[in-house]
C-alpha positions, 0 to 999 in steps of 0.5 A: 537516516531512517525513513519516517515511511517505507513504501513497497510497490510489488510488481509482476509484468506491468512495465507499463504501469509500474512506472505511473504507480512510482512517479504517484509515489515520489510526487508526495507532498510527505518526502521521509519516505523510502520507496522500495520496488519487489519485480516478483520474476517480470519476464516483460522489460520491468528492469529497464522501465524502473532503471532511470529511478535507480538514484530514488528507489530500491529495487529488487528482483526475485523469482516469481514466488507470488504477491504475498511473498513479493509484499513480504520481501518488501517489508524485510527490506524496509526500515521506515517506522510506518509501511505503505504498500503500493500495488503497481497498477494503482496510483496515489493522491499527492497527499496521501502521506501526508494527510494519513501522519497528520490524522494519526498524529491527531488520533493519538499513539493508540492509532497504529494503521489507518486506511484512506478511500479508494477511487475505481480509476480503471473503469469509468462505470464504478461511480463510487469510492471503496468507503461508499461501496462498503457503506463507510459514511465518515461523518468527518474528514478523519476518525476511529473505524468503529467495528472494523472487521465488519467492513473486512468479513461482512458486506463488500470489502472497503479497506485495502491494502494499498491505502494503508499505511500500518505500524511496521512492528504490527506488520511484523508482528502478525508474520507479514503476509500469508504466503499459502494464499494465492488470493485476498492475502490482503484481506487477511493480513488486514484481519 
């Protein structure tokens, strides 16, 4: 049966972190997903670290081609209607997928993408969330983002691929990630 969501974790030499990312996906309250890990040529023990998950994930190894190529490889393997990408050094809140799908359902069929706010866990000096840093001040639990380009190109960036849930068809329609970009490929895709 085709899953509702394809979760993609691209990774490169993050053996010490990737299992926390995987665990955060496997602990989701929403369970109709497939989990795809794309190892972009890691030279550490990433493959050995993910092996215990082999019955719950789809793992692919490729030569090191960069973040965009790894994410595109995951998109090619994805079968879900929706796609969510999680960097291998990040983790999700357990209700992330459930709450995003609920928001999209309530907003209606005109919405093909949904972002969440993010906290910076690795830097104790970062007290603000991504939305607060970018000046996004929601007046309700969820709703449409008016003038989204403002949060992509102006001021502080507040929309991250790691918090995005998007129709796979939309990502395919725009051609996926630009593999010529070494930086900001996520911002380019969102734009």
